[in-house]
Residue, then its C-alpha position, 0 to 999 in steps of 0.5 A: m059501400q060494400t054490402e056483402f063480403p067477397f068470400v071465396q067461393i069453393p064449390e062442392g065438387l072441390y071438398p075432397i081436394i081442398g077439404t070439407p067446411d065446418p058446419g056455420k063456419r068458413m074453416y075448410r079442413r083436409d087431412g094426409s101425409q106429409e107428402e100430400s101437403a104440398v100438392w094440397f097447398d098448389a091445388l090451393t093456390a090455384i084455386i083461391g089465389p095467394s093465401v097467407s098464414p094467420g099471422g101474415v093477414g097483419m101485412y094487409c090489415p091492420v089487426s092482431r091474430a087474436a083479431v083474425y082468430k076471432r073473425i074465423k070462429e065467427g066465420k066471417l074469414s076463411i082459413f084452409l087448414f091441412h092436418v097431417r094425421y099420418r105418422k111415419t116410423t124412424l130408422f130405429g122402429k119408433n112412430k114419429i108424428l110429423r106435426d102437431n098443428p096443421y097448415g093454415y092459410i087465409p085468402v089474401s083477397e079476404a084480408r084486403a076486403w077485410r081492411m076496406e072494410l075497417e077503413a069504411r067503418s072507420l070513416r063512418q064513425g068519424l074515427i078517421s078522415e079521408e084525407e087521413l086515410e088516403g095519407a097526405r103524409p102517410d105514417w109509413i114515411g119512417d121518420f122514427l127510424a131516423w137518428k134523433n141526434k144526426e152528430e152521433r151518426v157517422g157514415m162510411f163516407d163522413v170518415f173516408t172519400p169514396w175513393e179512400v174506400v175503393q182504394g181499401l177494398a181493393k188492397a184488403l182483397t189483394s193482400n195477405d188479409p186474414i179477416t177476408g180470408n184472402a192469401k197471396r199465393k206462394q210462388r214455388k222454388k225451382 
């Protein structure tokens, strides 16, 4: 059983590059120009590995975006923020703020660890069995995506044979067909 959450460790020497953490939280903030954001992101991924936006955590852990924000606010999940602060001047001399919201990235390793934590808690509380968790028949089979009435479904090969499909494609590509945009070349008269 896991006793301590495996946070990504950022040495103090990297704070000028990655950003400084907010007191009592794991929110690392840095500001700079739009051009610096790409360099910051490359350095960030080299240090922490793959990362996702707060909405992308749901791909690795079955939680809502609100749960992600709550965990960040509580200091239980790391997030790295880049605030674009510098303004650019347009061709007409007006100031333009490039971004109102910061770029924010959460380490994938922490999202996966959170999932394991949730699974262990669910097993402990008896909300789910080990068999269900391991997935004797996983819920991602996708039976709900299938047509309810198979008689309604008509596929291309239910109507045509494969040979008829190939013939039709060949004919469409070589004919003067306005749908495909192909036209036969006209012969010049001599």
